[in-house]
mmCIF file of the N, C-alpha and C atoms, coordinates in Angstrom:
data_MODEL
# 
_entry.id   MODEL 
# 
loop_
_atom_site.group_PDB 
_atom_site.id 
_atom_site.type_symbol 
_atom_site.label_atom_id 
_atom_site.label_alt_id 
_atom_site.label_comp_id 
_atom_site.label_asym_id 
_atom_site.label_entity_id 
_atom_site.label_seq_id 
_atom_site.pdbx_PDB_ins_code 
_atom_site.Cartn_x 
_atom_site.Cartn_y 
_atom_site.Cartn_z 
_atom_site.occupancy 
_atom_site.B_iso_or_equiv 
_atom_site.pdbx_formal_charge 
_atom_site.auth_seq_id 
_atom_site.auth_comp_id 
_atom_site.auth_asym_id 
_atom_site.auth_atom_id 
_atom_site.pdbx_PDB_model_num 
ATOM 1   N N  . MET A 1 1  ? 142.471 146.418 163.850 1.00 0.00 ? 1  MET A N  1 
ATOM 2   C CA . MET A 1 1  ? 142.693 145.082 163.335 1.00 0.00 ? 1  MET A CA 1 
ATOM 3   C C  . MET A 1 1  ? 143.580 144.332 164.332 1.00 0.00 ? 1  MET A C  1 
ATOM 4   N N  . ASN A 1 2  ? 143.322 143.069 164.458 1.00 0.00 ? 2  ASN A N  1 
ATOM 5   C CA . ASN A 1 2  ? 144.099 142.230 165.347 1.00 0.00 ? 2  ASN A CA 1 
ATOM 6   C C  . ASN A 1 2  ? 145.577 142.259 164.935 1.00 0.00 ? 2  ASN A C  1 
ATOM 7   N N  . PHE A 1 3  ? 146.481 142.317 165.916 1.00 0.00 ? 3  PHE A N  1 
ATOM 8   C CA . PHE A 1 3  ? 147.918 142.392 165.645 1.00 0.00 ? 3  PHE A CA 1 
ATOM 9   C C  . PHE A 1 3  ? 148.396 141.197 164.823 1.00 0.00 ? 3  PHE A C  1 
ATOM 10  N N  . PHE A 1 4  ? 147.962 139.989 165.176 1.00 0.00 ? 4  PHE A N  1 
ATOM 11  C CA . PHE A 1 4  ? 148.426 138.791 164.477 1.00 0.00 ? 4  PHE A CA 1 
ATOM 12  C C  . PHE A 1 4  ? 147.912 138.734 163.046 1.00 0.00 ? 4  PHE A C  1 
ATOM 13  N N  . LYS A 1 5  ? 146.694 139.168 162.840 1.00 0.00 ? 5  LYS A N  1 
ATOM 14  C CA . LYS A 1 5  ? 146.130 139.198 161.491 1.00 0.00 ? 5  LYS A CA 1 
ATOM 15  C C  . LYS A 1 5  ? 146.879 140.214 160.631 1.00 0.00 ? 5  LYS A C  1 
ATOM 16  N N  . LYS A 1 6  ? 147.174 141.347 161.199 1.00 0.00 ? 6  LYS A N  1 
ATOM 17  C CA . LYS A 1 6  ? 147.916 142.382 160.477 1.00 0.00 ? 6  LYS A CA 1 
ATOM 18  C C  . LYS A 1 6  ? 149.327 141.900 160.140 1.00 0.00 ? 6  LYS A C  1 
ATOM 19  N N  . ALA A 1 7  ? 149.976 141.238 161.089 1.00 0.00 ? 7  ALA A N  1 
ATOM 20  C CA . ALA A 1 7  ? 151.322 140.712 160.853 1.00 0.00 ? 7  ALA A CA 1 
ATOM 21  C C  . ALA A 1 7  ? 151.290 139.642 159.765 1.00 0.00 ? 7  ALA A C  1 
ATOM 22  N N  . TYR A 1 8  ? 150.261 138.788 159.778 1.00 0.00 ? 8  TYR A N  1 
ATOM 23  C CA . TYR A 1 8  ? 150.129 137.755 158.745 1.00 0.00 ? 8  TYR A CA 1 
ATOM 24  C C  . TYR A 1 8  ? 149.961 138.391 157.372 1.00 0.00 ? 8  TYR A C  1 
ATOM 25  N N  . CYS A 1 9  ? 149.104 139.393 157.277 1.00 0.00 ? 9  CYS A N  1 
ATOM 26  C CA . CYS A 1 9  ? 148.856 140.050 155.991 1.00 0.00 ? 9  CYS A CA 1 
ATOM 27  C C  . CYS A 1 9  ? 150.119 140.714 155.456 1.00 0.00 ? 9  CYS A C  1 
ATOM 28  N N  . ARG A 1 10 ? 150.862 141.372 156.321 1.00 0.00 ? 10 ARG A N  1 
ATOM 29  C CA . ARG A 1 10 ? 152.103 142.026 155.883 1.00 0.00 ? 10 ARG A CA 1 
ATOM 30  C C  . ARG A 1 10 ? 153.144 140.997 155.448 1.00 0.00 ? 10 ARG A C  1 
ATOM 31  N N  . THR A 1 11 ? 153.231 139.883 156.156 1.00 0.00 ? 11 THR A N  1 
ATOM 32  C CA . THR A 1 11 ? 154.174 138.825 155.782 1.00 0.00 ? 11 THR A CA 1 
ATOM 33  C C  . THR A 1 11 ? 153.799 138.248 154.426 1.00 0.00 ? 11 THR A C  1 
ATOM 34  N N  . TYR A 1 12 ? 152.523 138.035 154.191 1.00 0.00 ? 12 TYR A N  1 
ATOM 35  C CA . TYR A 1 12 ? 152.045 137.518 152.914 1.00 0.00 ? 12 TYR A CA 1 
ATOM 36  C C  . TYR A 1 12 ? 152.377 138.494 151.788 1.00 0.00 ? 12 TYR A C  1 
ATOM 37  N N  . GLN A 1 13 ? 152.162 139.778 152.015 1.00 0.00 ? 13 GLN A N  1 
ATOM 38  C CA . GLN A 1 13 ? 152.459 140.782 150.998 1.00 0.00 ? 13 GLN A CA 1 
ATOM 39  C C  . GLN A 1 13 ? 153.944 140.816 150.664 1.00 0.00 ? 13 GLN A C  1 
ATOM 40  N N  . VAL A 1 14 ? 154.786 140.730 151.669 1.00 0.00 ? 14 VAL A N  1 
ATOM 41  C CA . VAL A 1 14 ? 156.236 140.742 151.436 1.00 0.00 ? 14 VAL A CA 1 
ATOM 42  C C  . VAL A 1 14 ? 156.660 139.504 150.660 1.00 0.00 ? 14 VAL A C  1 
ATOM 43  N N  . ALA A 1 15 ? 156.095 138.351 151.001 1.00 0.00 ? 15 ALA A N  1 
ATOM 44  C CA . ALA A 1 15 ? 156.434 137.114 150.299 1.00 0.00 ? 15 ALA A CA 1 
ATOM 45  C C  . ALA A 1 15 ? 156.002 137.181 148.833 1.00 0.00 ? 15 ALA A C  1 
ATOM 46  N N  . MET A 1 16 ? 154.804 137.680 148.581 1.00 0.00 ? 16 MET A N  1 
ATOM 47  C CA . MET A 1 16 ? 154.320 137.770 147.198 1.00 0.00 ? 16 MET A CA 1 
ATOM 48  C C  . MET A 1 16 ? 155.146 138.778 146.396 1.00 0.00 ? 16 MET A C  1 
ATOM 49  N N  . ARG A 1 17 ? 155.541 139.863 147.022 1.00 0.00 ? 17 ARG A N  1 
ATOM 50  C CA . ARG A 1 17 ? 156.377 140.850 146.319 1.00 0.00 ? 17 ARG A CA 1 
ATOM 51  C C  . ARG A 1 17 ? 157.737 140.252 145.985 1.00 0.00 ? 17 ARG A C  1 
ATOM 52  N N  . ALA A 1 18 ? 158.278 139.418 146.871 1.00 0.00 ? 18 ALA A N  1 
ATOM 53  C CA . ALA A 1 18 ? 159.577 138.793 146.621 1.00 0.00 ? 18 ALA A CA 1 
ATOM 54  C C  . ALA A 1 18 ? 159.480 137.746 145.510 1.00 0.00 ? 18 ALA A C  1 
ATOM 55  N N  . LEU A 1 19 ? 158.350 137.042 145.418 1.00 0.00 ? 19 LEU A N  1 
ATOM 56  C CA . LEU A 1 19 ? 158.188 135.988 144.418 1.00 0.00 ? 19 LEU A CA 1 
ATOM 57  C C  . LEU A 1 19 ? 157.722 136.508 143.061 1.00 0.00 ? 19 LEU A C  1 
ATOM 58  N N  . LEU A 1 20 ? 157.258 137.721 142.989 1.00 0.00 ? 20 LEU A N  1 
ATOM 59  C CA . LEU A 1 20 ? 156.713 138.269 141.747 1.00 0.00 ? 20 LEU A CA 1 
ATOM 60  C C  . LEU A 1 20 ? 157.682 138.195 140.566 1.00 0.00 ? 20 LEU A C  1 
ATOM 61  N N  . PRO A 1 21 ? 158.971 138.509 140.724 1.00 0.00 ? 21 PRO A N  1 
ATOM 62  C CA . PRO A 1 21 ? 159.874 138.400 139.566 1.00 0.00 ? 21 PRO A CA 1 
ATOM 63  C C  . PRO A 1 21 ? 160.093 136.971 139.077 1.00 0.00 ? 21 PRO A C  1 
ATOM 64  N N  . LEU A 1 22 ? 159.782 135.987 139.892 1.00 0.00 ? 22 LEU A N  1 
ATOM 65  C CA . LEU A 1 22 ? 160.003 134.598 139.504 1.00 0.00 ? 22 LEU A CA 1 
ATOM 66  C C  . LEU A 1 22 ? 158.825 133.988 138.766 1.00 0.00 ? 22 LEU A C  1 
ATOM 67  N N  . LEU A 1 23 ? 157.699 134.661 138.737 1.00 0.00 ? 23 LEU A N  1 
ATOM 68  C CA . LEU A 1 23 ? 156.516 134.130 138.078 1.00 0.00 ? 23 LEU A CA 1 
ATOM 69  C C  . LEU A 1 23 ? 156.675 134.180 136.561 1.00 0.00 ? 23 LEU A C  1 
ATOM 70  N N  . PRO A 1 24 ? 156.191 133.153 135.860 1.00 0.00 ? 24 PRO A N  1 
ATOM 71  C CA . PRO A 1 24 ? 156.333 133.145 134.405 1.00 0.00 ? 24 PRO A CA 1 
ATOM 72  C C  . PRO A 1 24 ? 155.330 134.092 133.743 1.00 0.00 ? 24 PRO A C  1 
ATOM 73  N N  . TYR A 1 25 ? 155.830 134.948 132.910 1.00 0.00 ? 25 TYR A N  1 
ATOM 74  C CA . TYR A 1 25 ? 154.977 135.860 132.159 1.00 0.00 ? 25 TYR A CA 1 
ATOM 75  C C  . TYR A 1 25 ? 155.233 135.675 130.673 1.00 0.00 ? 25 TYR A C  1 
ATOM 76  N N  . HIS A 1 26 ? 154.214 135.850 129.887 1.00 0.00 ? 26 HIS A N  1 
ATOM 77  C CA . HIS A 1 26 ? 154.343 135.765 128.433 1.00 0.00 ? 26 HIS A CA 1 
ATOM 78  C C  . HIS A 1 26 ? 154.563 137.167 127.880 1.00 0.00 ? 26 HIS A C  1 
ATOM 79  N N  . GLU A 1 27 ? 155.326 137.232 126.815 1.00 0.00 ? 27 GLU A N  1 
ATOM 80  C CA . GLU A 1 27 ? 155.462 138.494 126.120 1.00 0.00 ? 27 GLU A CA 1 
ATOM 81  C C  . GLU A 1 27 ? 154.163 138.764 125.372 1.00 0.00 ? 27 GLU A C  1 
ATOM 82  N N  . PRO A 1 28 ? 153.606 139.945 125.497 1.00 0.00 ? 28 PRO A N  1 
ATOM 83  C CA . PRO A 1 28 ? 152.346 140.222 124.793 1.00 0.00 ? 28 PRO A CA 1 
ATOM 84  C C  . PRO A 1 28 ? 152.572 140.288 123.280 1.00 0.00 ? 28 PRO A C  1 
ATOM 85  N N  . LYS A 1 29 ? 151.601 139.766 122.549 1.00 0.00 ? 29 LYS A N  1 
ATOM 86  C CA . LYS A 1 29 ? 151.667 139.809 121.097 1.00 0.00 ? 29 LYS A CA 1 
ATOM 87  C C  . LYS A 1 29 ? 150.851 141.012 120.634 1.00 0.00 ? 29 LYS A C  1 
ATOM 88  N N  . LEU A 1 30 ? 151.488 141.894 119.909 1.00 0.00 ? 30 LEU A N  1 
ATOM 89  C CA . LEU A 1 30 ? 150.806 143.080 119.410 1.00 0.00 ? 30 LEU A CA 1 
ATOM 90  C C  . LEU A 1 30 ? 150.042 142.729 118.138 1.00 0.00 ? 30 LEU A C  1 
ATOM 91  N N  . LEU A 1 31 ? 148.779 143.054 118.133 1.00 0.00 ? 31 LEU A N  1 
ATOM 92  C CA . LEU A 1 31 ? 147.925 142.780 116.980 1.00 0.00 ? 31 LEU A CA 1 
ATOM 93  C C  . LEU A 1 31 ? 147.730 144.068 116.190 1.00 0.00 ? 31 LEU A C  1 
ATOM 94  N N  . LYS A 1 32 ? 147.706 143.926 114.876 1.00 0.00 ? 32 LYS A N  1 
ATOM 95  C CA . LYS A 1 32 ? 147.572 145.103 114.018 1.00 0.00 ? 32 LYS A CA 1 
ATOM 96  C C  . LYS A 1 32 ? 146.119 145.468 113.755 1.00 0.00 ? 32 LYS A C  1 
ATOM 97  N N  . ASP A 1 33 ? 145.236 144.464 113.720 1.00 0.00 ? 33 ASP A N  1 
ATOM 98  C CA . ASP A 1 33 ? 143.832 144.757 113.441 1.00 0.00 ? 33 ASP A CA 1 
ATOM 99  C C  . ASP A 1 33 ? 142.944 143.671 114.056 1.00 0.00 ? 33 ASP A C  1 
ATOM 100 N N  . TYR A 1 34 ? 141.643 143.829 113.847 1.00 0.00 ? 34 TYR A N  1 
ATOM 101 C CA . TYR A 1 34 ? 140.680 142.902 114.439 1.00 0.00 ? 34 TYR A CA 1 
ATOM 102 C C  . TYR A 1 34 ? 140.713 141.528 113.784 1.00 0.00 ? 34 TYR A C  1 
ATOM 103 N N  . HIS A 1 35 ? 141.170 141.443 112.563 1.00 0.00 ? 35 HIS A N  1 
ATOM 104 C CA . HIS A 1 35 ? 141.237 140.148 111.890 1.00 0.00 ? 35 HIS A CA 1 
ATOM 105 C C  . HIS A 1 35 ? 142.244 139.238 112.584 1.00 0.00 ? 35 HIS A C  1 
ATOM 106 N N  . GLU A 1 36 ? 143.360 139.788 113.027 1.00 0.00 ? 36 GLU A N  1 
ATOM 107 C CA . GLU A 1 36 ? 144.341 138.988 113.748 1.00 0.00 ? 36 GLU A CA 1 
ATOM 108 C C  . GLU A 1 36 ? 143.772 138.528 115.075 1.00 0.00 ? 36 GLU A C  1 
ATOM 109 N N  . LEU A 1 37 ? 142.936 139.343 115.707 1.00 0.00 ? 37 LEU A N  1 
ATOM 110 C CA . LEU A 1 37 ? 142.303 138.959 116.962 1.00 0.00 ? 37 LEU A CA 1 
ATOM 111 C C  . LEU A 1 37 ? 141.386 137.765 116.758 1.00 0.00 ? 37 LEU A C  1 
ATOM 112 N N  . GLY A 1 38 ? 140.614 137.764 115.686 1.00 0.00 ? 38 GLY A N  1 
ATOM 113 C CA . GLY A 1 38 ? 139.725 136.656 115.375 1.00 0.00 ? 38 GLY A CA 1 
ATOM 114 C C  . GLY A 1 38 ? 140.494 135.365 115.161 1.00 0.00 ? 38 GLY A C  1 
ATOM 115 N N  . GLU A 1 39 ? 141.604 135.459 114.443 1.00 0.00 ? 39 GLU A N  1 
ATOM 116 C CA . GLU A 1 39 ? 142.421 134.265 114.193 1.00 0.00 ? 39 GLU A CA 1 
ATOM 117 C C  . GLU A 1 39 ? 143.047 133.764 115.482 1.00 0.00 ? 39 GLU A C  1 
ATOM 118 N N  . LEU A 1 40 ? 143.474 134.674 116.318 1.00 0.00 ? 40 LEU A N  1 
ATOM 119 C CA . LEU A 1 40 ? 144.084 134.283 117.583 1.00 0.00 ? 40 LEU A CA 1 
ATOM 120 C C  . LEU A 1 40 ? 143.071 133.591 118.498 1.00 0.00 ? 40 LEU A C  1 
ATOM 121 N N  . LEU A 1 41 ? 141.847 134.095 118.527 1.00 0.00 ? 41 LEU A N  1 
ATOM 122 C CA . LEU A 1 41 ? 140.823 133.502 119.376 1.00 0.00 ? 41 LEU A CA 1 
ATOM 123 C C  . LEU A 1 41 ? 140.365 132.136 118.855 1.00 0.00 ? 41 LEU A C  1 
ATOM 124 N N  . LYS A 1 42 ? 140.394 131.946 117.542 1.00 0.00 ? 42 LYS A N  1 
ATOM 125 C CA . LYS A 1 42 ? 140.035 130.645 116.978 1.00 0.00 ? 42 LYS A CA 1 
ATOM 126 C C  . LYS A 1 42 ? 141.041 129.574 117.376 1.00 0.00 ? 42 LYS A C  1 
ATOM 127 N N  . ASN A 1 43 ? 142.302 129.969 117.430 1.00 0.00 ? 43 ASN A N  1 
ATOM 128 C CA . ASN A 1 43 ? 143.375 129.010 117.794 1.00 0.00 ? 43 ASN A CA 1 
ATOM 129 C C  . ASN A 1 43 ? 143.317 128.788 119.282 1.00 0.00 ? 43 ASN A C  1 
# 
């Protein structure tokens, strides 16, 4: 692989790993049964 392409890919990976904790994530909602899934999908 070209040296510059490899260096670019590694720099991109390091940047994304550093920014990962700053990305907004939602807390998952635990569903008890399929009926709750249907209601959630309707909304």
